[in-house]
C-alpha positions, 0 to 999 in steps of 0.5 A: 617126656623131657620132664616138667619143672618141679616146684611148689608153684607149677609153671605154665607155658606162658611162664616160658615166654618171658625168659625166651623173649628176653634172650632173643632180644639180647641177640638182636631179634624183634620178638612178637607173641601169638602171631598166626598161632605161633607162640613166639616169632623173632625177626632180624633183617630178613630172617624169621625164627619161630619158637613153640613153647611147651612144658614137656616135649610131646607129639602135639609140640612136634606137629606144631613145630613141623608145621611152622617149618613150612614158612619159617627159616628156623624153628625151635621147641622150648621146654622146661627142665627139672632143676633137681635132675640132670638129663632126663632118661630119654634125653638122647632119644629126644635129641635124636628125634628133634635133630632128625626133624631138623628142629632146634632145642631150647631148655628153660631152667627156673632156678631160685634166683634166676631163669636159665635159657640154654640153646642145646642145638640149632636147627640143621640139616639132618645127616642120617648115620646108621649103626652098622654094628647094631644092624649086624646084631639084628641080622644075626638075631633074626637068622638065629630064630627058626620061627616067630614065637613073640608077639610085637608090642607085648610087655611083661613077657619073656622075649624068645631070643635066638639064644633062648630058642637055641637053649630050648632046642637043646633042652628038648633033646635032653628030655628025649635022650636024657644025656648027650654030648655037645657034638651029638647035639650038634649032629641032631641040629642044634646051633654052633653055640651049643657047647658054649650054651651048655658051658655057660649054663646061663639059665641054670637049665643044664648039668654036666654028668661027666666030661663032655656029657650033659643032662637037663636039670630039674630047673630046666624041666620046669622052665620048659613048661613056660614055652609050650609052643617052642616045645611042640615045635622042637618035639615035632622035629625030634619025632621026625628025626627019630622016624627018618 
């Protein structure tokens, strides 16, 4: 949520009406309230603007605003903003969503001596821009995973990233063969990043025995127990390699 105003006296949606009305009147609009379920309607010549009021940005507000787009020339959502904070934590995401829906955003801040009404942006045609860098990162991550060892929507669990999976593969081989070099590990099917994973030792799972030779640290052996599915997956592969 964009965030509700925090004060000794909680505000209500009706408290948002007057400051928005006064602002629109100063802009030359004729303002009416509660016209066919619209919180505020503002007209100037042939233009019809609708503003929906809510203390917080939520799904109900977005649905209402989207429905008003069926007949209004422009639709805004007006919400309250905390006086003691800067932009809310999800500010950029909220703005992106509103722009994608082609809705305008009005923020109302209740100060000690006055109420501030600010047009953050007007409704405009949304021009979709894709992040090619983010796309490439996702594709690399997908290609770096050998299976689907995560559950979508879960929280509080460690995500099996491509990097973590590659480290687990190395760890399983070191359990089976005790000491190996990055080159030997690569020949046994580990990723191109094997040497970097061992050198960085991000999880503190590995230890260098001598130059170019590594083994699994006791901490790594303990950590592997947290990933039984991946251990089984790689142990089957290792067993096939040993018998082939």
